[in-house]
Backbone atoms as SQL, in Angstrom:
CREATE TABLE atoms (id INTEGER PRIMARY KEY, chain TEXT, resi INTEGER, resn TEXT, atom TEXT, x REAL, y REAL, z REAL);
INSERT INTO atoms VALUES
  (1, 'A', 1, 'MET', 'N', 69.973, -50.548, 9.294),
  (2, 'A', 1, 'MET', 'CA', 68.574, -50.279, 9.532),
  (3, 'A', 1, 'MET', 'C', 68.188, -48.989, 8.815),
  (4, 'A', 2, 'PRO', 'N', 67.000, -48.952, 8.214),
  (5, 'A', 2, 'PRO', 'CA', 66.569, -47.732, 7.520),
  (6, 'A', 2, 'PRO', 'C', 66.496, -46.541, 8.467),
  (7, 'A', 3, 'GLN', 'N', 66.740, -45.382, 7.896),
  (8, 'A', 3, 'GLN', 'CA', 66.654, -44.133, 8.641),
  (9, 'A', 3, 'GLN', 'C', 65.551, -43.289, 8.018),
  (10, 'A', 4, 'TYR', 'N', 64.810, -42.572, 8.865),
  (11, 'A', 4, 'TYR', 'CA', 63.667, -41.780, 8.408),
  (12, 'A', 4, 'TYR', 'C', 63.755, -40.358, 8.938),
  (13, 'A', 5, 'VAL', 'N', 63.179, -39.426, 8.165),
  (14, 'A', 5, 'VAL', 'CA', 62.970, -38.060, 8.615),
  (15, 'A', 5, 'VAL', 'C', 61.465, -37.887, 8.787),
  (16, 'A', 6, 'ILE', 'N', 61.066, -37.465, 9.987),
  (17, 'A', 6, 'ILE', 'CA', 59.654, -37.269, 10.302),
  (18, 'A', 6, 'ILE', 'C', 59.401, -35.776, 10.449),
  (19, 'A', 7, 'GLU', 'N', 58.401, -35.284, 9.758),
  (20, 'A', 7, 'GLU', 'CA', 57.990, -33.890, 9.864),
  (21, 'A', 7, 'GLU', 'C', 56.749, -33.826, 10.748),
  (22, 'A', 8, 'ARG', 'N', 56.829, -33.050, 11.821),
  (23, 'A', 8, 'ARG', 'CA', 55.727, -32.931, 12.766),
  (24, 'A', 8, 'ARG', 'C', 55.241, -31.477, 12.788),
  (25, 'A', 9, 'ASP', 'N', 54.020, -31.247, 12.319),
  (26, 'A', 9, 'ASP', 'CA', 53.433, -29.911, 12.378),
  (27, 'A', 9, 'ASP', 'C', 52.961, -29.665, 13.805),
  (28, 'A', 10, 'MET', 'N', 53.593, -28.703, 14.468),
  (29, 'A', 10, 'MET', 'CA', 53.282, -28.393, 15.863),
  (30, 'A', 10, 'MET', 'C', 53.357, -26.877, 16.047),
  (31, 'A', 11, 'PRO', 'N', 52.279, -26.159, 15.680),
  (32, 'A', 11, 'PRO', 'CA', 52.300, -24.694, 15.756),
  (33, 'A', 11, 'PRO', 'C', 52.769, -24.190, 17.122),
  (34, 'A', 12, 'GLY', 'N', 53.719, -23.263, 17.092),
  (35, 'A', 12, 'GLY', 'CA', 54.232, -22.642, 18.302),
  (36, 'A', 12, 'GLY', 'C', 55.276, -23.450, 19.057),
  (37, 'A', 13, 'VAL', 'N', 55.669, -24.596, 18.542),
  (38, 'A', 13, 'VAL', 'CA', 56.613, -25.458, 19.269),
  (39, 'A', 13, 'VAL', 'C', 57.944, -24.769, 19.547),
  (40, 'A', 14, 'GLY', 'N', 58.336, -23.863, 18.688),
  (41, 'A', 14, 'GLY', 'CA', 59.598, -23.156, 18.882),
  (42, 'A', 14, 'GLY', 'C', 59.591, -22.232, 20.092),
  (43, 'A', 15, 'GLN', 'N', 58.410, -21.975, 20.644),
  (44, 'A', 15, 'GLN', 'CA', 58.288, -21.111, 21.814),
  (45, 'A', 15, 'GLN', 'C', 58.285, -21.897, 23.126),
  (46, 'A', 16, 'LEU', 'N', 58.368, -23.223, 23.055),
  (47, 'A', 16, 'LEU', 'CA', 58.372, -24.025, 24.279),
  (48, 'A', 16, 'LEU', 'C', 59.645, -23.789, 25.079),
  (49, 'A', 17, 'SER', 'N', 59.519, -23.878, 26.362),
  (50, 'A', 17, 'SER', 'CA', 60.680, -23.713, 27.244),
  (51, 'A', 17, 'SER', 'C', 61.542, -24.969, 27.217),
  (52, 'A', 18, 'GLY', 'N', 62.727, -24.851, 27.740),
  (53, 'A', 18, 'GLY', 'CA', 63.603, -26.009, 27.859),
  (54, 'A', 18, 'GLY', 'C', 62.964, -27.122, 28.677),
  (55, 'A', 19, 'GLU', 'N', 62.259, -26.759, 29.728),
  (56, 'A', 19, 'GLU', 'CA', 61.582, -27.757, 30.570),
  (57, 'A', 19, 'GLU', 'C', 60.471, -28.468, 29.803),
  (58, 'A', 20, 'GLN', 'N', 59.740, -27.722, 28.978),
  (59, 'A', 20, 'GLN', 'CA', 58.672, -28.331, 28.181),
  (60, 'A', 20, 'GLN', 'C', 59.246, -29.278, 27.133),
  (61, 'A', 21, 'LEU', 'N', 60.342, -28.879, 26.514),
  (62, 'A', 21, 'LEU', 'CA', 60.988, -29.762, 25.534),
  (63, 'A', 21, 'LEU', 'C', 61.555, -30.997, 26.230),
  (64, 'A', 22, 'LYS', 'N', 62.077, -30.819, 27.425),
  (65, 'A', 22, 'LYS', 'CA', 62.571, -31.956, 28.202),
  (66, 'A', 22, 'LYS', 'C', 61.441, -32.941, 28.478),
  (67, 'A', 23, 'GLY', 'N', 60.280, -32.430, 28.868),
  (68, 'A', 23, 'GLY', 'CA', 59.130, -33.294, 29.124),
  (69, 'A', 23, 'GLY', 'C', 58.691, -34.059, 27.891),
  (70, 'A', 24, 'ALA', 'N', 58.671, -33.385, 26.748),
  (71, 'A', 24, 'ALA', 'CA', 58.310, -34.057, 25.496),
  (72, 'A', 24, 'ALA', 'C', 59.331, -35.137, 25.157),
  (73, 'A', 25, 'SER', 'N', 60.606, -34.837, 25.376),
  (74, 'A', 25, 'SER', 'CA', 61.669, -35.821, 25.121),
  (75, 'A', 25, 'SER', 'C', 61.525, -37.027, 26.032),
  (76, 'A', 26, 'GLN', 'N', 61.213, -36.777, 27.300),
  (77, 'A', 26, 'GLN', 'CA', 61.036, -37.876, 28.236),
  (78, 'A', 26, 'GLN', 'C', 59.862, -38.759, 27.832),
  (79, 'A', 27, 'GLY', 'N', 58.775, -38.145, 27.388),
  (80, 'A', 27, 'GLY', 'CA', 57.621, -38.924, 26.921),
  (81, 'A', 27, 'GLY', 'C', 57.967, -39.782, 25.729),
  (82, 'A', 28, 'SER', 'N', 58.707, -39.218, 24.798),
  (83, 'A', 28, 'SER', 'CA', 59.129, -39.970, 23.622),
  (84, 'A', 28, 'SER', 'C', 60.015, -41.153, 24.016),
  (85, 'A', 29, 'CYS', 'N', 60.957, -40.899, 24.906),
  (86, 'A', 29, 'CYS', 'CA', 61.873, -41.962, 25.338),
  (87, 'A', 29, 'CYS', 'C', 61.139, -43.071, 26.087),
  (88, 'A', 30, 'ASN', 'N', 60.122, -42.722, 26.868),
  (89, 'A', 30, 'ASN', 'CA', 59.335, -43.744, 27.558),
  (90, 'A', 30, 'ASN', 'C', 58.653, -44.680, 26.561),
  (91, 'A', 31, 'VAL', 'N', 58.102, -44.108, 25.490),
  (92, 'A', 31, 'VAL', 'CA', 57.464, -44.936, 24.458),
  (93, 'A', 31, 'VAL', 'C', 58.507, -45.770, 23.731),
  (94, 'A', 32, 'LEU', 'N', 59.665, -45.198, 23.442),
  (95, 'A', 32, 'LEU', 'CA', 60.731, -45.961, 22.779),
  (96, 'A', 32, 'LEU', 'C', 61.117, -47.180, 23.610),
  (97, 'A', 33, 'ARG', 'N', 61.206, -47.020, 24.932),
  (98, 'A', 33, 'ARG', 'CA', 61.536, -48.164, 25.798),
  (99, 'A', 33, 'ARG', 'C', 60.460, -49.240, 25.710),
  (100, 'A', 34, 'GLN', 'N', 59.204, -48.826, 25.622),
  (101, 'A', 34, 'GLN', 'CA', 58.106, -49.785, 25.496),
  (102, 'A', 34, 'GLN', 'C', 58.169, -50.547, 24.177),
  (103, 'A', 35, 'LEU', 'N', 58.569, -49.859, 23.122),
  (104, 'A', 35, 'LEU', 'CA', 58.608, -50.475, 21.789),
  (105, 'A', 35, 'LEU', 'C', 59.816, -51.377, 21.588),
  (106, 'A', 36, 'GLY', 'N', 60.846, -51.213, 22.390),
  (107, 'A', 36, 'GLY', 'CA', 62.008, -52.084, 22.293),
  (108, 'A', 36, 'GLY', 'C', 63.116, -51.531, 21.426),
  (109, 'A', 37, 'PRO', 'N', 64.142, -52.340, 21.221),
  (110, 'A', 37, 'PRO', 'CA', 65.376, -51.861, 20.593),
  (111, 'A', 37, 'PRO', 'C', 65.317, -51.679, 19.071),
  (112, 'A', 38, 'ASP', 'N', 64.204, -52.005, 18.440),
  (113, 'A', 38, 'ASP', 'CA', 64.136, -51.894, 16.982),
  (114, 'A', 38, 'ASP', 'C', 63.913, -50.477, 16.477),
  (115, 'A', 39, 'ILE', 'N', 63.663, -49.537, 17.384),
  (116, 'A', 39, 'ILE', 'CA', 63.445, -48.154, 16.970),
  (117, 'A', 39, 'ILE', 'C', 64.362, -47.257, 17.796),
  (118, 'A', 40, 'GLN', 'N', 64.999, -46.304, 17.117),
  (119, 'A', 40, 'GLN', 'CA', 65.957, -45.418, 17.778),
  (120, 'A', 40, 'GLN', 'C', 65.730, -43.987, 17.318),
  (121, 'A', 41, 'TRP', 'N', 65.654, -43.074, 18.277),
  (122, 'A', 41, 'TRP', 'CA', 65.576, -41.643, 17.993),
  (123, 'A', 41, 'TRP', 'C', 67.005, -41.130, 17.903),
  (124, 'A', 42, 'VAL', 'N', 67.363, -40.539, 16.778),
  (125, 'A', 42, 'VAL', 'CA', 68.720, -40.035, 16.566),
  (126, 'A', 42, 'VAL', 'C', 68.825, -38.599, 17.081),
  (127, 'A', 43, 'HIS', 'N', 67.996, -37.702, 16.562),
  (128, 'A', 43, 'HIS', 'CA', 67.940, -36.316, 17.006),
  (129, 'A', 43, 'HIS', 'C', 66.780, -35.620, 16.319),
  (130, 'A', 44, 'SER', 'N', 66.496, -34.394, 16.779),
  (131, 'A', 44, 'SER', 'CA', 65.404, -33.609, 16.197),
  (132, 'A', 44, 'SER', 'C', 65.824, -32.154, 16.061),
  (133, 'A', 45, 'TYR', 'N', 65.194, -31.479, 15.108),
  (134, 'A', 45, 'TYR', 'CA', 65.388, -30.048, 14.892),
  (135, 'A', 45, 'TYR', 'C', 64.061, -29.353, 15.192),
  (136, 'A', 46, 'VAL', 'N', 64.067, -28.428, 16.128),
  (137, 'A', 46, 'VAL', 'CA', 62.873, -27.684, 16.493),
  (138, 'A', 46, 'VAL', 'C', 62.907, -26.345, 15.779),
  (139, 'A', 47, 'THR', 'N', 61.859, -26.043, 15.007),
  (140, 'A', 47, 'THR', 'CA', 61.722, -24.752, 14.337),
  (141, 'A', 47, 'THR', 'C', 60.507, -24.045, 14.940),
  (142, 'A', 48, 'ASP', 'N', 60.101, -22.933, 14.387),
  (143, 'A', 48, 'ASP', 'CA', 58.985, -22.183, 14.958),
  (144, 'A', 48, 'ASP', 'C', 57.714, -23.022, 15.095),
  (145, 'A', 49, 'ASP', 'N', 57.351, -23.740, 14.028),
  (146, 'A', 49, 'ASP', 'CA', 56.069, -24.438, 14.004),
  (147, 'A', 49, 'ASP', 'C', 56.156, -25.916, 13.632),
  (148, 'A', 50, 'LYS', 'N', 57.366, -26.456, 13.595),
  (149, 'A', 50, 'LYS', 'CA', 57.543, -27.860, 13.223),
  (150, 'A', 50, 'LYS', 'C', 58.723, -28.446, 13.971),
  (151, 'A', 51, 'ILE', 'N', 58.687, -29.756, 14.103),
  (152, 'A', 51, 'ILE', 'CA', 59.856, -30.497, 14.562),
  (153, 'A', 51, 'ILE', 'C', 60.182, -31.499, 13.465),
  (154, 'A', 52, 'TYR', 'N', 61.444, -31.579, 13.104),
  (155, 'A', 52, 'TYR', 'CA', 61.943, -32.551, 12.136),
  (156, 'A', 52, 'TYR', 'C', 62.786, -33.551, 12.914),
  (157, 'A', 53, 'CYS', 'N', 62.365, -34.804, 12.913),
  (158, 'A', 53, 'CYS', 'CA', 63.040, -35.835, 13.699),
  (159, 'A', 53, 'CYS', 'C', 63.708, -36.846, 12.777),
  (160, 'A', 54, 'VAL', 'N', 64.849, -37.363, 13.229),
  (161, 'A', 54, 'VAL', 'CA', 65.544, -38.429, 12.524),
  (162, 'A', 54, 'VAL', 'C', 65.470, -39.677, 13.408),
  (163, 'A', 55, 'TYR', 'N', 64.935, -40.736, 12.833),
  (164, 'A', 55, 'TYR', 'CA', 64.785, -42.007, 13.547),
  (165, 'A', 55, 'TYR', 'C', 65.356, -43.139, 12.709),
  (166, 'A', 56, 'ARG', 'N', 65.765, -44.198, 13.387),
  (167, 'A', 56, 'ARG', 'CA', 66.115, -45.456, 12.733),
  (168, 'A', 56, 'ARG', 'C', 65.077, -46.488, 13.163),
  (169, 'A', 57, 'ALA', 'N', 64.544, -47.206, 12.193),
  (170, 'A', 57, 'ALA', 'CA', 63.528, -48.213, 12.473),
  (171, 'A', 57, 'ALA', 'C', 63.426, -49.150, 11.275),
  (172, 'A', 58, 'PRO', 'N', 62.932, -50.360, 11.493),
  (173, 'A', 58, 'PRO', 'CA', 62.813, -51.285, 10.370),
  (174, 'A', 58, 'PRO', 'C', 61.673, -50.936, 9.409),
  (175, 'A', 59, 'SER', 'N', 60.719, -50.094, 9.874),
  (176, 'A', 59, 'SER', 'CA', 59.586, -49.778, 9.003),
  (177, 'A', 59, 'SER', 'C', 58.954, -48.444, 9.382),
  (178, 'A', 60, 'GLU', 'N', 58.260, -47.874, 8.429),
  (179, 'A', 60, 'GLU', 'CA', 57.499, -46.658, 8.652),
  (180, 'A', 60, 'GLU', 'C', 56.363, -46.918, 9.643),
  (181, 'A', 61, 'ASP', 'N', 55.813, -48.131, 9.616),
  (182, 'A', 61, 'ASP', 'CA', 54.723, -48.474, 10.530),
  (183, 'A', 61, 'ASP', 'C', 55.140, -48.326, 11.989),
  (184, 'A', 62, 'LEU', 'N', 56.366, -48.726, 12.323),
  (185, 'A', 62, 'LEU', 'CA', 56.844, -48.596, 13.695),
  (186, 'A', 62, 'LEU', 'C', 57.008, -47.125, 14.072),
  (187, 'A', 63, 'ILE', 'N', 57.408, -46.294, 13.137),
  (188, 'A', 63, 'ILE', 'CA', 57.506, -44.847, 13.367),
  (189, 'A', 63, 'ILE', 'C', 56.112, -44.298, 13.686),
  (190, 'A', 64, 'ARG', 'N', 55.111, -44.712, 12.909),
  (191, 'A', 64, 'ARG', 'CA', 53.738, -44.243, 13.133),
  (192, 'A', 64, 'ARG', 'C', 53.201, -44.727, 14.483),
  (193, 'A', 65, 'GLN', 'N', 53.536, -45.954, 14.855),
  (194, 'A', 65, 'GLN', 'CA', 53.110, -46.485, 16.139),
  (195, 'A', 65, 'GLN', 'C', 53.692, -45.655, 17.280),
  (196, 'A', 66, 'HIS', 'N', 54.972, -45.310, 17.178),
  (197, 'A', 66, 'HIS', 'CA', 55.609, -44.468, 18.194),
  (198, 'A', 66, 'HIS', 'C', 54.895, -43.129, 18.301),
  (199, 'A', 67, 'ALA', 'N', 54.634, -42.490, 17.164),
  (200, 'A', 67, 'ALA', 'CA', 53.984, -41.183, 17.162),
  (201, 'A', 67, 'ALA', 'C', 52.612, -41.262, 17.827),
  (202, 'A', 68, 'LYS', 'N', 51.852, -42.294, 17.500),
  (203, 'A', 68, 'LYS', 'CA', 50.513, -42.447, 18.075),
  (204, 'A', 68, 'LYS', 'C', 50.593, -42.647, 19.585),
  (205, 'A', 69, 'MET', 'N', 51.472, -43.537, 20.025),
  (206, 'A', 69, 'MET', 'CA', 51.596, -43.821, 21.450),
  (207, 'A', 69, 'MET', 'C', 52.100, -42.604, 22.229),
  (208, 'A', 70, 'ALA', 'N', 52.997, -41.827, 21.633),
  (209, 'A', 70, 'ALA', 'CA', 53.585, -40.666, 22.299),
  (210, 'A', 70, 'ALA', 'C', 52.693, -39.427, 22.199),
  (211, 'A', 71, 'GLY', 'N', 51.700, -39.475, 21.321),
  (212, 'A', 71, 'GLY', 'CA', 50.809, -38.330, 21.155),
  (213, 'A', 71, 'GLY', 'C', 51.381, -37.215, 20.311),
  (214, 'A', 72, 'PHE', 'N', 52.307, -37.568, 19.417),
  (215, 'A', 72, 'PHE', 'CA', 52.912, -36.588, 18.521),
  (216, 'A', 72, 'PHE', 'C', 52.374, -36.783, 17.110),
  (217, 'A', 73, 'PRO', 'N', 52.214, -35.705, 16.335),
  (218, 'A', 73, 'PRO', 'CA', 51.847, -35.881, 14.933),
  (219, 'A', 73, 'PRO', 'C', 53.025, -36.440, 14.133),
  (220, 'A', 74, 'ALA', 'N', 52.713, -37.125, 13.074),
  (221, 'A', 74, 'ALA', 'CA', 53.730, -37.566, 12.106),
  (222, 'A', 74, 'ALA', 'C', 53.144, -37.243, 10.736),
  (223, 'A', 75, 'ASN', 'N', 53.199, -35.960, 10.364),
  (224, 'A', 75, 'ASN', 'CA', 52.557, -35.491, 9.149),
  (225, 'A', 75, 'ASN', 'C', 53.207, -36.022, 7.880),
  (226, 'A', 76, 'SER', 'N', 54.504, -36.253, 7.959),
  (227, 'A', 76, 'SER', 'CA', 55.241, -36.761, 6.804),
  (228, 'A', 76, 'SER', 'C', 56.383, -37.629, 7.309),
  (229, 'A', 77, 'ILE', 'N', 56.541, -38.781, 6.679),
  (230, 'A', 77, 'ILE', 'CA', 57.646, -39.682, 7.010),
  (231, 'A', 77, 'ILE', 'C', 58.328, -40.043, 5.701),
  (232, 'A', 78, 'ALA', 'N', 59.628, -39.794, 5.624),
  (233, 'A', 78, 'ALA', 'CA', 60.374, -40.087, 4.399),
  (234, 'A', 78, 'ALA', 'C', 61.614, -40.897, 4.747),
  (235, 'A', 79, 'GLU', 'N', 61.828, -41.968, 4.010),
  (236, 'A', 79, 'GLU', 'CA', 63.034, -42.767, 4.221),
  (237, 'A', 79, 'GLU', 'C', 64.232, -42.051, 3.619),
  (238, 'A', 80, 'VAL', 'N', 65.310, -41.991, 4.361),
  (239, 'A', 80, 'VAL', 'CA', 66.545, -41.367, 3.884),
  (240, 'A', 80, 'VAL', 'C', 67.215, -42.340, 2.905),
  (241, 'A', 81, 'ARG', 'N', 67.504, -41.880, 1.725),
  (242, 'A', 81, 'ARG', 'CA', 68.145, -42.721, 0.698),
  (243, 'A', 81, 'ARG', 'C', 69.650, -42.534, 0.653),
  (244, 'A', 82, 'ALA', 'N', 70.117, -41.343, 1.034),
  (245, 'A', 82, 'ALA', 'CA', 71.555, -41.063, 1.040),
  (246, 'A', 82, 'ALA', 'C', 71.793, -39.854, 1.932),
  (247, 'A', 83, 'THR', 'N', 73.005, -39.726, 2.403),
  (248, 'A', 83, 'THR', 'CA', 73.423, -38.560, 3.177),
  (249, 'A', 83, 'THR', 'C', 74.585, -37.912, 2.438),
  (250, 'A', 84, 'ILE', 'N', 74.486, -36.593, 2.240),
  (251, 'A', 84, 'ILE', 'CA', 75.568, -35.860, 1.590),
  (252, 'A', 84, 'ILE', 'C', 75.941, -34.677, 2.470),
  (253, 'A', 85, 'ASP', 'N', 77.143, -34.187, 2.259),
  (254, 'A', 85, 'ASP', 'CA', 77.649, -33.003, 2.958),
  (255, 'A', 85, 'ASP', 'C', 78.722, -32.389, 2.082),
  (256, 'A', 86, 'PRO', 'N', 79.383, -31.320, 2.519),
  (257, 'A', 86, 'PRO', 'CA', 80.386, -30.684, 1.668),
  (258, 'A', 86, 'PRO', 'C', 81.495, -31.630, 1.198),
  (259, 'A', 87, 'THR', 'N', 81.811, -32.649, 1.972),
  (260, 'A', 87, 'THR', 'CA', 82.884, -33.584, 1.558),
  (261, 'A', 87, 'THR', 'C', 82.452, -34.444, 0.378),
  (262, 'A', 88, 'THR', 'N', 81.145, -34.529, 0.116),
  (263, 'A', 88, 'THR', 'CA', 80.651, -35.287, -1.034),
  (264, 'A', 88, 'THR', 'C', 81.165, -34.677, -2.333),
  (265, 'A', 89, 'ALA', 'N', 81.414, -33.376, -2.335),
  (266, 'A', 89, 'ALA', 'CA', 81.878, -32.667, -3.523),
  (267, 'A', 89, 'ALA', 'C', 83.338, -32.988, -3.869),
  (268, 'A', 90, 'ASP', 'N', 84.078, -33.508, -2.923),
  (269, 'A', 90, 'ASP', 'CA', 85.508, -33.781, -3.167),
  (270, 'A', 90, 'ASP', 'C', 85.715, -35.024, -3.987);
């Protein structure tokens, strides 16, 4: 299944408490359950003003549907073409 990186512009998100991030995660998971097994949240990186999320889904449209239903921005969605790390150099 294709994997995507979603960039979410969310000013001040890095200042949210653990409880606030938990609530946002719970909201996202509730929408994922509604959408069914074709979409999977892998993980996210929270920075000062953005969240970068990694999802697996059959299409970008399903990613956008999740964002709309969950009330999160999806400013940029890019399909992952390859994954590299230090072992790629060997």
